[in-house]
C-alpha positions in Angstrom: -15.5 -28.2 15.2 -17.5 -27.0 11.9 -20.6 -29.4 10.9 -22.2 -28.2 7.9 -22.3 -25.4 4.8 -26.0 -24.6 5.1 -26.7 -21.8 2.7 -24.7 -19.3 0.4 -26.0 -15.7 0.5 -26.4 -13.3 -2.5 -26.4 -9.3 -1.9 -28.5 -7.6 -4.3 -30.0 -4.0 -4.7 -33.5 -5.2 -5.6 -34.6 -7.7 -3.0 -38.0 -7.6 -4.6 -36.9 -8.8 -8.2 -34.4 -11.4 -6.5 -36.9 -12.8 -4.9 -39.2 -13.0 -8.3 -36.2 -14.8 -9.9 -35.6 -17.3 -7.1 -39.4 -18.1 -6.6 -41.1 -17.6 -10.6 -38.0 -18.2 -13.0 -36.0 -20.9 -11.0 -39.5 -22.7 -9.1 -37.9 -22.3 -5.7 -39.9 -21.7 -2.8 -39.0 -18.4 -1.0 -39.7 -17.9 2.9 -39.7 -14.0 2.7 -38.2 -12.6 5.9 -38.1 -9.0 4.8 -40.7 -7.8 7.0 -39.2 -8.6 10.4 -35.4 -8.7 9.0 -35.8 -4.7 7.7 -36.7 -3.8 11.2 -34.3 -6.4 13.7 -31.2 -6.3 10.9 -31.9 -3.4 8.7 -32.0 -5.9 5.9 -34.4 -7.7 3.6 -33.5 -11.3 4.1 -34.9 -14.2 2.1 -34.8 -18.4 1.7 -34.5 -20.1 -0.6 -35.7 -23.6 0.4 -35.6 -26.1 -2.2 -35.2 -29.5 -2.1 -31.6 -31.2 -1.7 -28.2 -29.1 -1.6 -27.7 -25.8 0.7 -30.2 -22.9 0.8 -29.9 -19.7 -0.5 -29.9 -16.6 1.2 -31.2 -13.5 -0.5 -30.4 -10.3 1.0 -30.1 -6.7 0.3 -29.1 -3.3 2.4 -32.4 -1.5 4.4 -31.2 0.6 7.1 -27.9 2.3 6.3 -27.3 2.6 10.0 -27.2 -1.2 10.6 -23.8 -3.9 10.9 -25.8 -5.7 8.7 -26.7 -3.2 6.4 -23.4 -1.1 5.7 -21.3 -4.8 5.4 -23.4 -5.3 2.6 -23.6 -1.7 1.0 -20.0 -1.6 1.2 -19.5 -5.3 -0.7 -22.0 -3.8 -3.0 -20.2 -0.5 -3.9 -16.9 -2.5 -4.1 -17.7 -5.3 -6.0 -20.9 -5.0 -7.0 -24.3 -7.6 -6.9 -23.3 -11.1 -6.5 -22.5 -13.9 -4.0 -22.1 -12.0 -1.0 -20.8 -14.8 2.1 -20.2 -18.8 2.6 -22.2 -19.7 5.7 -21.0 -22.6 7.8 -21.8 -23.8 11.0 -20.8 -24.8 14.3 -22.3 -25.5 17.9 -20.6 -22.6 19.3 -19.7 -20.1 16.8 -18.1 -18.0 19.5 -15.7 -20.5 20.9 -15.1 -21.9 17.4 -13.9 -18.4 16.5 -11.4 -18.2 19.1 -10.1 -21.9 17.6 -10.1 -20.6 14.1 -7.8 -17.4 15.5 -5.3 -19.2 17.1 -5.2 -22.0 13.5 -4.0 -18.3 11.7 -7.8 -17.4 10.3 -8.2 -14.2 10.4 -11.4 -13.6 12.4 -13.4 -10.5 13.2 -15.0 -9.1 16.4 -19.1 -10.1 16.8 -21.3 -7.5 14.8 -23.5 -6.5 17.0 -27.0 -8.1 17.0 -25.2 -10.6 14.7 -25.8 -14.4 15.8 -22.4 -15.5 14.3 -18.8 -14.7 13.5 -17.0 -13.4 10.7 -13.9 -14.8 9.0 -12.1 -12.3 6.7 -12.0 -12.6 3.5 -8.2 -12.1 3.7 -7.5 -15.4 5.1 -10.2 -17.2 2.7 -9.0 -16.9 -0.5 -11.3 -13.9 -1.0 -14.6 -15.4 0.8 -16.2 -14.0 3.3 -17.3 -17.0 5.6 -19.9 -16.5 8.8 -19.8 -18.9 10.9 -23.5 -19.3 12.0 -24.5 -22.0 15.4 -26.3 -25.7 14.3 -29.4 -25.6 12.5 -29.2 -21.3 12.4 -32.4 -21.5 10.1 -35.0 -24.2 10.8 -37.9 -22.3 9.2 -40.2 -24.2 7.8 -42.4 -23.2 4.1 -45.5 -22.4 4.6 -46.0 -20.4 0.8 -48.3 -22.0 -2.1 -46.3 -25.1 -4.2 -45.4 -25.0 -7.3 -47.6 -26.7 -9.6 -46.2 -25.9 -12.5 -45.4 -28.7 -15.2 -41.3 -29.4 -15.0 -37.9 -30.7 -13.8 -37.0 -29.5 -10.7 -33.6 -27.1 -9.4 -32.2 -28.9 -6.2 -30.4 -25.9 -4.0 -26.6 -25.6 -4.1 -25.0 -28.6 -5.0 -21.6 -27.4 -4.5 -19.8 -23.7 -4.5 -17.2 -23.6 -6.8 -14.4 -20.5 -5.2 -11.5 -19.6 -7.7 -7.9 -19.7 -6.1 -4.6 -18.4 -7.2 -2.9 -20.5 -5.0 -4.5 -23.9 -4.4 -2.2 -25.6 -2.2 -2.4 -22.5 0.2 -6.1 -22.9 -0.1 -6.0 -26.4 0.7 -4.5 -25.6 3.8 -6.9 -23.3 4.9 -10.4 -24.8 4.2 -8.6 -28.4 4.9 -6.4 -27.7 7.7 -7.4 -24.7 9.6 -11.2 -24.6 9.7 -10.8 -28.8 9.7 -12.8 -29.8 7.5 -12.4 -33.0 5.2 -10.8 -32.4 2.0 -10.4 -34.9 -0.6 -7.0 -35.5 -2.1 -6.1 -32.8 -4.9 -6.1 -33.7 -8.4 -4.9 -32.6 -11.9 -8.9 -32.4 -14.0 -7.1 -32.4 -17.6 -11.0 -31.8 -19.2 -11.6 -28.5 -17.8 -7.9 -27.4 -17.3 -7.7 -26.9 -13.2 -6.6 -28.5 -10.2 -9.2 -28.6 -7.5 -9.9 -30.1 -4.8 -13.2 -31.1 -2.7 -13.9 -30.1 0.7 -16.5 -31.9 2.5 -18.1 -30.1 5.9 -19.3 -33.1 8.3 -23.0 -32.6 7.8 -23.3 -31.7 4.1 -22.0 -28.9 1.5 -19.3 -29.0 -1.1 -16.7 -27.1 -1.3 -14.4 -27.1 -4.7 -11.4 -25.6 -4.6 -10.0 -24.2 -8.4 -6.7 -23.2 -9.6 -6.0 -22.7 -13.3 -3.6 -25.1 -14.7 -4.6 -25.4 -18.2 -5.9 -21.9 -19.6 -6.2 -23.6 -23.1 -9.2 -25.4 -22.1 -13.0 -23.2 -21.8 -13.1 -23.9 -17.5 -9.6 -23.1 -17.0 -10.0 -20.2 -19.1 -13.2 -18.9 -17.5 -11.6 -19.4 -14.4 -8.6 -16.9 -15.7 -10.5 -14.5 -16.7 -12.5 -14.0 -13.3 -9.6 -14.1 -11.0 -8.3 -11.0 -13.7 -11.4 -9.4 -13.0 -12.3 -9.9 -9.5 -9.3 -11.5 -7.9 -10.0 -14.6 -5.8 -13.8 -15.5 -4.4 -16.5 -17.4 -5.0 -16.6 -18.1 -8.9 -20.4 -20.4 -9.4 -23.0 -22.0 -7.3 -23.7 -25.6 -9.0 -27.5 -26.4 -8.9 -28.6 -30.2 -10.1 -32.1 -31.5 -12.3 -32.7 -34.7 -13.4 -33.4 -33.4 -17.1 -30.7 -30.6 -18.2 -32.3 -30.2 -21.7 -35.7 -29.6 -20.6 -34.1 -27.6 -17.5 -33.1 -25.6 -20.4 -35.9 -25.4 -22.2 -38.5 -24.9 -19.3 -35.6 -21.9 -17.4 -35.9 -20.3 -21.2 -40.0 -20.5 -21.6 -39.7 -18.8 -18.4 -38.2 -16.0 -19.3 -33.9 -16.7 -18.6 -31.1 -16.9 -20.9 -29.7 -20.2 -20.6 -26.7 -21.3 -22.8 -24.7 -24.9 -22.7 -21.2 -24.8 -21.0 -18.4 -24.1 -23.0 -16.6 -26.7 -20.9 -19.5 -29.1 -20.7 -22.0 -30.3 -23.0 -23.7 -31.6 -19.7 -23.9 -28.0 -17.8 -26.0 -25.5 -18.4 -25.1 -21.7 -17.4 -27.1 -19.0 -17.1 -27.0 -15.4 -17.9 -25.0 -13.4 -14.8 -27.0 -10.2 -16.2 -30.5 -12.3 -15.0 -28.6 -13.8 -11.7 -27.6 -10.7 -9.9 -24.3 -11.5 -10.9 -24.5 -14.7 -9.5 -23.3 -17.3 -11.8 -25.2 -20.2 -11.8 -24.4 -23.8 -13.4 -27.1 -26.4 -13.3 -25.9 -29.9 -13.9 -27.2 -33.2 -13.7 -28.1 -35.4 -10.8 
């Protein structure tokens, strides 16, 4: 049984730079695991652990001879920096993997040195999904507290996945992964058909397909599908004060604009966020 969505991973070339982005610009507490992870897994790893929402994992290849580093480098070579993998949890990943395979998902063999199992993007609409044990990361942040004045930005409240065939995606995420799925909705304001998937213990996955490409949000989804094909489109974070958050992030050197599809949503320039589209909305 899939129990939750604990984190989303971003793959980058420059690990210190991405840590600086989330720690110093967004003001998130970041647990730096790079010293131990580079020798153990061949990759520099860090975990953003803000209050609320799912964590954001930062990943960069270090040792080209290790499986994780090869996977990261392959992704960077194919698609460039950006949203790399969606992590789900299950009590016993190997047993869950067998069940998922029986339901028709393309489950990959256990990667050497890995604690979980990967489901190939070919069966999940362009998303690499990694199934890890429950509470696969529970380290406590012990670093300095960001005492700067300003609103706080949450972790991932929702991940948006752009798909061509919404009904097929609902079958994969709802029935094959056996996660709770809301009824499919036609969102005329955004110009999409959407369905919300809710893992049992937390995390929200929104599947969206273009319905009216004349609407700004749907038009952006269509452009994403044309350029990158299906996959994770954006991470949605939350804040208590949208205008104050925009002002704060701009003062910290980020280019932040009001989204074309809503006055209550901010979008951070993707060049500054290593190709990962980050949207910030009111709590």
